[in-house]
C-alpha positions in Angstrom: -14.0 65.8 -2.2 -12.8 63.3 -4.8 -12.7 59.6 -4.3 -9.8 57.3 -5.3 -10.1 53.6 -5.2 -7.2 51.5 -4.1 -5.7 49.3 -6.8 -6.6 45.7 -6.8 -3.0 44.5 -6.3 -2.6 46.6 -3.0 -0.6 44.2 -0.9 -2.5 45.4 2.2 -5.8 43.9 0.9 -4.3 40.4 0.7 -4.2 39.2 4.3 -4.4 35.4 3.6 -7.4 34.7 5.7 -10.3 36.7 4.2 -10.0 38.8 0.9 -10.3 42.5 1.9 -12.5 44.6 -0.3 -10.9 47.5 -2.1 -10.2 50.6 0.2 -11.1 54.1 -0.7 -8.7 57.1 -0.4 -10.0 60.7 -0.4 -8.5 64.0 -1.7 -9.6 67.7 -1.5 -11.7 68.7 -4.5 -10.2 71.1 -6.9 -13.2 73.4 -6.5 -11.7 74.7 -3.3 -8.4 75.8 -4.8 -9.5 79.1 -6.2 -10.8 80.2 -2.6 -7.6 79.1 -0.9 -4.9 80.0 -3.5 -5.0 83.9 -3.1 -4.1 83.7 0.7 -1.1 81.3 0.4 2.6 82.5 0.7 4.6 81.7 -2.4 6.5 78.9 -0.8 3.4 76.9 -0.1 1.6 77.3 -3.5 3.4 74.4 -5.1 3.1 72.3 -1.9 -0.6 72.7 -1.4 -1.7 72.5 -5.0 -4.5 69.9 -5.4 -4.9 67.0 -5.3 -3.9 66.9 -1.6 -4.1 63.3 -0.4 -5.1 63.3 3.3 -5.3 60.4 5.6 -4.0 57.7 3.3 -5.5 54.9 5.4 -8.3 52.6 5.3 -11.8 53.8 6.1 -14.2 50.9 6.9 -17.7 52.0 6.6 -18.5 50.5 9.9 -16.2 52.8 11.7 -16.6 56.4 12.8 -14.7 57.6 9.9 -17.7 57.5 7.5 -17.4 59.0 3.9 -18.8 62.4 3.1 -22.6 62.8 2.7 -23.8 62.5 -0.8 -21.7 59.5 -1.8 -23.9 56.6 -3.1 -24.0 53.6 -0.8 -23.2 51.3 -3.7 -20.0 53.3 -4.3 -18.6 52.4 -1.0 -16.3 49.6 -0.1 -17.8 46.7 1.9 -16.9 46.3 5.7 -13.5 44.8 6.1 -13.4 41.3 7.5 -9.8 41.4 8.3 -8.6 45.1 8.6 -5.0 45.6 7.2 -2.6 47.2 9.5 -3.0 51.1 9.3 -0.4 53.0 7.1 1.1 55.6 9.3 1.1 59.2 7.8 4.3 61.5 7.3 4.4 64.6 9.7 4.0 67.9 7.9 7.2 70.2 8.4 6.4 73.5 10.3 5.6 76.4 8.1 5.3 80.1 8.9 1.9 80.3 7.5 -0.9 78.0 6.3 -4.3 77.9 4.5 -7.5 77.7 6.4 -8.4 74.3 7.9 -9.5 71.6 5.5 -12.0 69.0 6.3 -11.1 65.8 4.7 -14.1 63.8 6.0 -17.5 65.3 6.5 -18.4 63.2 9.6 -15.2 64.1 11.5 -14.7 67.5 13.1 -12.6 69.6 11.0 -8.8 68.8 11.2 -6.5 71.7 11.3 -3.2 70.8 9.6 -1.4 73.7 11.4 -3.1 76.4 13.5 -3.6 79.6 11.4 -0.9 82.1 12.3 -2.1 85.7 12.6 0.3 88.3 11.2 1.9 90.5 13.8 2.2 94.2 13.7 5.9 94.2 13.4 5.8 91.9 10.4 2.6 92.3 8.3 1.7 89.6 5.9 3.0 89.7 2.5 0.5 90.0 -0.3 -0.1 86.7 -2.3 2.0 86.2 -5.2 0.7 86.0 -8.6 -0.2 82.4 -9.9 2.7 80.5 -11.2 3.2 79.6 -14.9 1.2 76.7 -15.9 4.2 75.0 -17.4 6.4 75.4 -14.3 7.1 71.8 -12.9 6.2 71.1 -9.2 8.7 69.1 -7.3 7.4 66.1 -5.4 8.6 66.2 -1.7 9.9 62.9 -0.4 8.5 61.5 2.8 10.9 61.6 5.8 12.8 58.5 6.7 11.1 58.1 10.1 7.4 58.0 9.4 6.0 57.0 12.8 6.1 59.6 15.5 6.2 58.2 19.0 3.7 59.9 21.2 5.0 61.4 24.4 3.8 60.1 27.8 1.3 62.3 29.6 2.7 65.3 31.5 1.4 64.0 34.9 1.0 60.2 34.8 -0.7 58.6 37.7 1.9 57.4 40.2 2.8 53.6 39.9 1.4 51.8 42.9 4.0 50.0 45.0 3.6 46.3 45.9 0.8 45.4 48.4 1.6 44.5 52.0 0.8 40.8 51.0 -0.9 39.2 48.0 -4.6 38.4 48.9 -4.4 35.0 47.3 -2.0 32.6 45.6 -3.9 29.9 44.0 -2.3 26.8 42.3 -4.4 25.8 39.3 -4.0 23.7 36.2 -4.5 20.0 35.2 -2.8 18.8 38.4 -5.7 20.4 40.4 -8.5 19.1 38.5 -8.9 15.8 40.3 -9.9 13.9 37.3 -8.9 10.1 37.5 -7.7 8.1 34.7 -11.0 6.1 34.8 -13.2 9.1 34.3 -14.7 9.6 30.8 -13.4 12.6 29.2 -16.1 15.0 28.4 -15.4 17.6 25.7 -17.6 20.4 25.6 -19.1 21.2 22.2 -17.2 23.8 20.4 -19.2 27.0 19.8 -20.5 27.4 16.2 -18.5 30.1 14.3 -20.2 33.3 15.1 -21.8 35.2 12.3 -21.0 38.9 11.9 -18.8 40.4 14.6 -19.0 44.1 14.9 -15.5 45.5 14.1 -13.8 47.4 16.9 -14.6 51.1 16.7 -11.8 53.2 15.1 -10.7 56.4 16.3 -9.8 59.6 14.3 -6.0 59.9 13.6 -4.0 60.7 16.7 -2.2 64.1 17.0 0.9 64.0 15.0 -0.6 61.8 12.3 0.8 62.8 8.9 -0.4 63.7 5.5 1.2 63.1 2.2 1.2 66.0 -0.2 1.5 65.5 -3.9 1.2 68.2 -6.6 -1.4 68.1 -9.3 -0.7 65.3 -11.7 2.2 63.8 -9.7 2.2 60.1 -8.6 1.9 59.3 -4.9 5.2 58.5 -3.1 5.9 54.9 -2.4 4.3 53.5 0.8 6.7 53.8 3.7 7.8 50.7 5.5 6.2 50.3 8.9 9.4 49.0 10.2 10.6 51.2 12.9 13.9 53.1 12.3 16.8 53.9 14.5 15.9 55.7 17.7 12.3 54.4 17.6 10.7 51.4 19.2 7.5 49.2 18.4 7.2 48.4 22.1 5.4 50.8 24.3 4.2 51.2 27.9 0.6 50.2 28.8 -1.4 53.4 28.9 -3.8 52.0 31.5 -3.1 48.6 33.1 -4.9 46.7 35.8 -2.4 44.7 37.9 -3.3 41.5 39.9 -3.2 41.7 43.7 -3.0 37.8 43.7 -5.1 34.8 42.8 -6.3 35.8 39.2 -3.4 34.2 37.3 -4.3 31.4 34.9 -3.1 29.3 31.9 -4.0 30.7 28.7 -7.3 29.6 27.3 -5.7 27.4 24.5 -3.3 25.4 26.7 -5.9 22.6 27.6 -6.4 19.2 26.0 -9.8 18.9 27.8 -12.4 21.7 28.2 -13.6 20.0 31.4 -10.3 21.0 33.1 -11.2 24.7 32.5 -14.5 24.2 34.3 -12.8 22.5 37.2 -10.2 25.3 37.5 -12.8 28.0 37.7 -14.9 26.1 40.0 -11.9 25.6 42.4 -10.8 29.4 42.0 -13.6 31.8 40.9 -11.1 34.6 40.7 -9.2 32.8 37.8 -9.0 34.9 34.7 -10.1 31.7 32.9 -13.7 32.6 34.0 -13.4 35.8 32.0 -11.3 34.4 29.0 -13.6 31.3 28.6 -16.9 32.5 30.0 -19.0 29.6 28.7 -16.8 27.1 30.6 -17.6 28.7 34.0 -19.9 26.4 36.0 -22.7 29.0 36.2 -22.6 29.7 32.4 -22.6 25.9 31.3 -24.8 25.3 28.3 -24.3 28.8 26.8 -22.5 29.4 23.7 -19.2 31.5 23.7 -21.1 34.6 22.4 -24.0 34.2 24.6 -21.7 34.0 27.7 -19.9 37.3 26.8 -22.1 39.4 29.2 -21.1 37.0 32.0 -17.4 37.8 31.2 -18.0 41.5 31.2 -19.7 41.2 34.6 -16.8 39.1 36.0 -14.1 41.5 35.0 -16.1 44.4 36.5 -16.5 42.5 39.8 -12.8 41.7 39.9 -11.8 45.3 39.5 -14.4 46.4 42.1 -13.4 43.8 44.7 -9.8 44.7 44.5 -8.5 41.6 42.7 -6.8 44.2 40.3 -5.4 47.7 41.0 -5.0 50.3 38.2 -1.7 51.9 36.9 -0.9 54.2 34.0 2.1 54.5 31.5 3.8 51.3 33.0 5.8 48.4 31.7 5.8 45.2 33.9 8.9 43.2 34.7 8.3 39.6 34.6 10.3 36.6 36.1 9.4 32.9 36.1 11.4 30.6 38.5 11.4 27.1 39.7 13.8 25.1 41.8 16.8 23.7 39.8 15.9 25.8 36.7 17.4 29.1 35.4 14.9 31.9 35.8 13.0 33.2 32.6 12.5 36.8 32.1 10.1 39.0 30.1 8.5 42.4 29.8 4.7 43.1 29.7 4.2 46.0 27.3 2.0 47.0 24.3 3.3 46.3 20.8 2.3 48.0 17.4 -0.2 45.9 15.6 1.0 47.2 12.1 4.4 45.6 12.7 2.9 42.1 12.2 4.5 40.4 9.1 3.6 37.0 7.6 5.4 37.1 4.4 8.8 38.1 3.2 7.5 40.9 1.2 5.4 42.3 4.1 7.6 44.7 6.3 7.3 44.5 9.9 9.2 43.4 12.9 6.6 41.0 14.5 6.8 37.7 12.6 3.7 35.5 12.9 4.7 32.1 11.9 1.8 29.6 12.2 -1.5 28.9 10.3 -4.5 29.5 12.6 -8.1 28.3 13.0 -10.2 31.4 12.1 -13.1 30.5 14.4 -10.7 31.0 17.4 -9.7 34.3 16.1 -13.4 35.4 15.8 -13.9 34.4 19.5 -10.9 36.5 20.6 -12.1 39.6 18.6 -15.7 39.2 20.1 -14.1 39.0 23.6 -11.9 42.0 23.3 -14.8 44.1 21.8 -17.1 43.1 24.7 -14.5 43.6 27.5 -12.6 46.5 26.3 -9.5 44.8 27.8 -6.9 42.2 27.0 -6.1 39.6 29.6 -3.8 37.1 27.8 -0.5 38.4 26.4 1.2 37.2 23.2 4.6 35.8 23.9 7.2 37.5 21.5 10.8 36.2 21.2 13.3 39.0 20.9 15.8 37.5 18.3 17.9 40.5 17.6 19.0 41.9 21.1 17.9 38.8 23.2 21.1 38.7 25.1 21.1 42.4 26.1 17.4 42.3 27.0 18.0 39.1 29.1 20.7 40.8 31.2 18.8 44.1 31.5 15.6 42.4 32.8 17.7 40.1 35.2 19.4 43.2 36.6 16.1 45.2 36.8 14.2 42.4 38.7 17.1 41.9 41.1 17.1 45.6 42.0 13.3 46.0 42.1 12.8 44.6 45.7 9.7 42.8 46.6 7.4 41.9 43.6 4.0 43.5 43.3 2.3 40.1 43.0 3.3 36.4 42.7 1.3 33.4 41.3 2.1 29.7 41.2 1.3 27.6 38.1 0.2 24.0 37.7 3.8 23.0 37.4 4.9 24.7 40.5 6.7 27.6 38.8 6.5 31.0 40.5 5.5 33.9 38.4 6.5 37.3 39.8 5.8 40.9 38.4 7.1 44.4 39.2 5.8 47.7 37.9 8.1 50.2 36.2 6.9 53.7 35.5 8.1 56.3 33.1 11.8 57.2 33.0 15.2 56.3 31.5 15.1 52.6 32.7 11.6 52.1 31.1 13.0 53.7 27.9 15.9 51.4 27.8 13.9 48.3 28.3 11.4 49.1 25.6 14.2 50.0 23.3 15.9 46.7 23.8 12.4 44.8 23.7 11.8 46.4 20.2 15.3 46.3 19.0 15.0 43.5 16.6 12.7 40.9 15.0 10.0 39.6 17.5 8.9 36.1 16.6 5.5 35.0 17.9 6.3 32.2 20.1 2.8 31.8 21.5 -0.4 33.6 20.6 -0.7 33.5 16.9 -4.6 33.6 17.2 -4.4 36.6 19.6 -2.1 38.6 17.4 -4.3 38.0 14.4 -7.3 38.9 16.4 -5.7 42.3 17.2 -5.5 42.9 13.5 -9.0 41.7 12.8 -10.4 43.7 15.5 -8.7 46.9 14.4 -6.4 47.3 17.6 -3.5 49.6 17.1 -1.5 47.7 19.8 -1.8 44.4 21.5 -0.7 43.1 24.9 2.6 41.1 24.8 5.3 39.7 26.9 8.6 40.2 25.1 11.0 37.5 26.3 14.5 36.1 25.3 15.8 32.9 23.7 17.6 32.0 26.9 14.2 32.1 28.7 12.4 29.4 26.7 12.5 25.9 25.4 10.5 24.1 22.7 8.6 21.0 24.0 6.7 18.3 22.0 3.2 19.1 20.6 1.3 16.0 20.1 -2.2 14.9 18.8 -5.2 12.8 20.0 -7.8 11.4 17.5 -11.0 10.6 19.4 -12.5 8.6 16.5 -10.7 7.0 13.4 -12.4 7.0 10.0 -11.0 3.5 9.2 -9.7 0.5 11.0 -6.3 0.4 12.5 -5.1 -2.1 10.0 -6.3 -0.1 7.1 -4.7 3.0 8.5 -1.3 1.2 8.6 -1.9 -0.2 5.0 -2.6 3.3 3.7 0.5 4.7 5.4 2.6 1.9 3.8 1.1 2.5 0.4 2.1 6.2 0.7 5.8 5.2 1.1 5.8 5.2 4.8 8.1 2.7 6.8 6.0 1.2 9.8 7.7 -0.9 12.5 5.9 -2.2 15.7 7.2 -0.8 19.0 7.9 -3.2 21.9 7.2 -1.5 25.2 5.9 2.0 26.2 5.2 4.4 23.4 7.2 7.6 24.0 7.9 10.9 22.2 10.5 10.2 19.5 14.1 11.3 20.6 14.7 13.0 17.2 12.8 14.1 14.2 12.0 12.0 11.1 10.0 9.4 12.8 6.6 9.8 14.6 5.2 7.2 17.2 1.5 6.0 16.9 -0.4 4.4 19.7 -3.5 2.5 18.6 -5.6 0.4 20.8 -3.8 -2.9 20.1 -0.2 -1.7 19.8 2.4 1.0 19.2 4.2 1.8 15.9 7.1 3.8 14.8 6.4 5.4 11.4 9.0 7.1 9.1 6.8 9.3 6.8 8.3 10.0 3.3 9.3 13.6 2.9 9.3 15.9 -0.1 12.6 16.7 -1.9 14.4 19.8 -0.8 11.6 21.4 1.1 12.4 22.2 4.7 9.0 23.4 5.6 7.1 20.5 4.1 9.5 17.9 5.6 8.9 19.1 9.2 7.3 16.2 11.1 4.2 18.1 12.0 3.6 19.1 8.3 4.1 15.4 7.3 1.6 14.3 10.0 -1.0 16.9 8.9 -0.7 16.2 5.2 0.1 12.3 5.0 -1.5 11.0 8.1 -4.5 13.1 9.0 -5.5 14.4 5.6 -4.6 11.6 3.2 -4.8 8.5 5.3 -7.8 9.5 7.6 -9.5 12.3 5.5 -9.4 14.7 8.5 -9.0 18.4 8.1 -6.6 19.9 10.8 -9.6 21.7 12.3 -11.8 18.6 12.7 -13.3 18.4 16.1 -12.0 14.8 16.5 -8.4 16.1 16.7 -7.1 17.4 19.9 -3.8 19.3 20.2 -1.9 18.3 23.3 1.0 20.4 24.5 4.2 19.5 26.1 2.8 19.9 29.7 1.1 16.6 29.2 3.5 13.6 29.3 3.4 10.6 26.7 1.9 8.4 29.4 -1.2 10.7 29.6 -1.8 10.3 25.8 -1.2 6.5 25.8 -3.7 6.1 28.8 -6.3 8.1 26.9 -6.1 5.5 24.1 -5.9 2.5 26.7 -9.0 3.9 28.5 -11.0 4.2 25.2 -11.3 8.0 25.3 -9.3 8.2 22.1 -8.5 5.7 19.3 -5.1 7.2 18.2 -2.3 9.1 19.8 0.3 10.7 17.6 3.6 11.6 19.4 6.0 13.9 17.6 9.4 15.0 18.4 9.7 18.8 19.2 10.7 21.2 16.4 14.3 22.1 16.7 15.3 25.8 17.4 17.3 25.7 14.1 14.2 24.8 12.0 12.0 27.2 13.9 14.4 30.1 13.3 15.0 29.1 9.6 11.2 29.0 8.8 10.6 32.4 10.5 13.6 34.1 8.8 12.1 33.0 5.5 8.8 34.4 6.6 7.1 31.1 6.1 4.4 29.7 8.3 4.8 26.8 10.7 2.1 24.0 10.6 -0.7 24.5 13.0 0.1 23.8 16.6 3.7 22.7 16.1 5.7 24.6 18.7 5.0 24.5 22.4 7.2 27.1 24.1 7.7 26.8 27.8 7.4 28.3 30.3 4.4 30.3 28.9 3.4 33.8 30.0 0.5 33.5 32.5 -2.8 35.3 31.7 -4.6 37.4 34.2 -1.6 39.0 35.9 -1.5 42.2 33.8 -4.7 43.4 32.1 -4.5 46.1 29.3 -7.4 48.5 29.2 -8.1 49.4 25.5 -8.9 53.0 24.6 -12.6 53.6 23.8 
């Protein structure tokens, strides 16, 4: 074997969170060529001449794909902290005859590129031709335009279970059910310390149909193919093995809460809530444990939920999803699996899934550890289909209307009804996955979960693909529990920075439009117009100005400081101002919601939104559909 180090400017090594060490690529040693060459037909001699680059993909030393014996440890790349999306290989065209199997990696069973074909009696094998002249140039084959083969579904998938006679439970959970009064002291659980080393998820050998790039001796490698799906292919797939709720397990996603005490209250009121698995250290019986120490409790709770009938299994399904409320138009979505290697965060990074916000890496580490421990995904990433949204919306509306009684329903804290229907293999499933993957998919909710899928080495992640007509953007506000200066000094610093500060007479509400933010301090409310940067759309967003000028410059707080709480649009302005009036916080920052035009413009430019700047509603509910990960 010969070893080839990836170049330092390889774009896949620059993930923007943790610098990835150089990767190693492997090729067949020239020493094997004399033994293989005499048995090859003439048309394969040029094609198979060494070096043959096999499996052009990252090989973390912590995975099963270990390098061959005899390679010095110091010569190996370090474990990847944030694995890059896997590069898909190009399928080898069928050939009438092939060489004996080649083993590219010693620790993996020999991989036969094509099964050896024995010569028949009617057509004896031709003798090997003489070696070609040394000066004869060898053409470089071009990779095919559709590099990712789509695996076919199993021949005999398990039947999709029909809806139960009646859901066992239909729990209403959320802030409204916590019973906390305005006079209670808000207790925030201590955030778990960032975990140390988290074992990367085990990687499996290349799936059948994975391809190999061939390049003649001395010829350069072909350009890396784009992972963007081509016509006739989709990046959205059925869930190979799903666990479907029978009622009562639905929950808000773990990051929708302004107060960790609310999570504990919800789990205490409904022990079947998926929050007990997603946030195991907040369950009443796990209080006092860190997130990592409580992971065995999460594993036990999921196993119990599967055993007691809270979930029922299904295979090769997508799940129709409808959210409805009196007086509102229904929202639609599709539970499915989406290719992780489609995630793009820069204009020069190809992919259909656009992640658009900066993240807190400690939260990402927790999600990686949870998925590794459970082997399941409970909370979906909410993806907005921007290319064929209208078609998908109409198709989902028609499919749910024709589907009959739902398999399960759940009611959220705002009184909205979440209903799901299972859809097995067939033309309708193919049509819906094609529409769901038919254009750019913007991450509307779940930036941490999508990055955790990359970091954990998952080939696909659980998602709900929804439509622009199904969602709205609500305000995303901030609470500061403790100021680093006096209120008067804070206002003076803002004025010195060029802000216009005016007192507010009356209740402090969310601003009606962007350009001005409202502050509620213990003594009064203020309207503050922060100075923007010239001709910079992203830096002039209100959330970016608040993060830079108010939190960082005036208060000296990093966006991840524990004194800052990010409060989504489910909480009214009155709730934030009451927190200040009751002494549980010293500053409330109310910010107008980001406009759809700004959101789309930032995403199309592959720029990142400021942290916690978009609160899409309604949100996909966790714990309704659980995806089991391949082991």
